[in-house]
N, C-alpha and C positions, 0 to 999 in steps of 0.2 A: 659478568661475562666479558670475554675478550673478543675483540674485533675478528670476524671471520669464522668464529665457531658456529656450528650448526647443531641444533637440538630438535628432538621430537617435541610435539605439543605436550605429550605426557611428561617428559622431563622438565619442560618449562613450567607446567602446572605445579610440580613439586617445588621448584624454585620460587614460584609466586606465593604459594600457600604456606610453605614451611618457613621461609626466611624473609618473606615480604619483599622480595627482590623488585625494586622499582625499575631496574634495568630490564628485568624479565618482563614486567608489564609493558614496557615500551617495545620490547622485542616481539611479544605476542601481538601487540597492536599493529606493528608494521608488517609482521608476517601474515596476519589474517586479513587486515584491512587494506594493506598496501600503503596507506597513509594514516598517520596518527589521527587526523581529524575524522576520517571515515569510521575508525574503530570507536572513537569517543561518541560519535553519533549513534552507533550501534548500542553503546553502553546506555545512553539516555533512552533509547527505544526500549531496551531490555528493562530498565528501571520502571518505566511506565507499565509495561506488560506485567511486571511483578507486583504492581499495586502502589508504587511510589508516587506520591502526589506533590512532593516539595523537594525534589532532587534535581541537580544539574551537574553533570560531570564536565570537566574541561581538560582532564588529564587521564591517561590510562591507568596510572598508578594510584589515583585517589589522593595524592599529596595535595595539600592546600594550594590553591591558586585562585586568583581573582575570578569571581563568577562561578566558582564551584561551591556547592552546598548540599546538605542533606539534613534529615531529621532522624530522631530515634525511631519514630513510626516507620519511616521509609526504609531504614536499615533492617528493621524487624520484618517488614513486608518482603524485602529482597532476600533476606536470610531464609524466611519460610519457603519462598518460592524455590530457591536453590536447593535447600536441604531436602525438600519433598520430591524434587524431580531429578536430582543428580547425586545418587548415592556415592559415586566415585569421588565427589568433592568432599563428602564426609570422611571417607577413608583416607584420602590424601591429607586432609587438614589435621588429622589426629595421628598421622605417622610421626613417630618420634625422631627417626633418622632415616635418611635415604642416601645410599651411595650410588653415584653415577660414575661408572668406571671410565677410564680413558679409552677413547676409540679414535678412529681416523677423523672424526668430526669435532671433537672437543677434548680438553684435558679432563682429569678426574675431579670430581666434586663430592664432598661430604656435606650434606645438607642436614642441619639440626633444627628441629622445630622451635621457633621463637615463642610459641604459646606455652610458656613455662608452667602454666596452671594445670596442665594435663596430669601431673602427678598428684595434685592435691584436691581436684574437683572432678565430679562425674561428667566431664565434657566428652561428648561423642562427635562433635564437629564444631568448628569455630574459626574465626579470623579476627585477630586483634588489629588495631590501627593506631596511628599517631596523628594527632591533629594540631590545631593552632596552639601555640604556647606550650608545646610538649604535653598536651592533654591526651589521655588515652581513650580508646574506645574498644568495644568488643561486641561481636555478634556470635552467640554460641548456642548450641543445642546441648542440653543437659539431659541425662537420664537418671532419675531419682525415684525409688520405690515403684518401679515398673511404669513410670509415666515419663513422657518426654516434654521438656519445657524449653521454649526458645526465649532467650533473654537478649536484650540490647542495653548496653551501657555506653554512654557518650560523655565526653568532656569530664573525665575524672583523673585525679592524680594517682589513684590506686585502684586498679581493676580488682586486685586480690581482696581488698577491704570491702568494696562494693558487692562483689560476688559472695563473700562470706555473709554479708548482711541479707542479701536476697535469699540465700539458702536457709537462713534462720527463719524466714517468713513462710517457707513452704511446709 
C-alpha cells in the first residue's frame, strides 16, 4: 500500500486474505483499533472467544515476534470459529483473483491468491502462513465426498506434501 491511499474494509480483506499483505494487516489494525496495541488486544480476546487456549498475538500480521505463539489446536479452533460464522471469509479466501480498479482513493491493484493449492485440492476456505525459519502453516476447510473437513498444518517445509498425505488418510 502507498501512503495516503484509502480503502474500504472489504478491499483490505481481499489484500489480507489473498496476498497475505502484512501492510494490510497493519492498516486494518490502525483503522479499526486506532492503535496497533488495541487491535492486537482485540485479536487476543477473539482467540480466547474462539476456543484458543495457548495463543498470544503481539502483531496484527501474525509475523513472528517475541512473545507471539500459537498451537495447531488453537489455529484449528480459530479456523472452525471463523469458517462457521463468517461465510464471506470463506468466499474471499478462495477467490483466485480480485481486481481493485483505480479510483480517487487508490491506484489499481490486481490481487492474486497466494494459496496456490486451490487448483489441486478441494479447498473451500483457507489461509496459509509463514513462520519461524521459513516453515509453512495452513488452516483450511476442505470439502471431500460431501463432507467438510477442517485441517491445520504447522511447521512444515511442504504444505502440498502434507496435504496430499492427509487426503490419502480420508
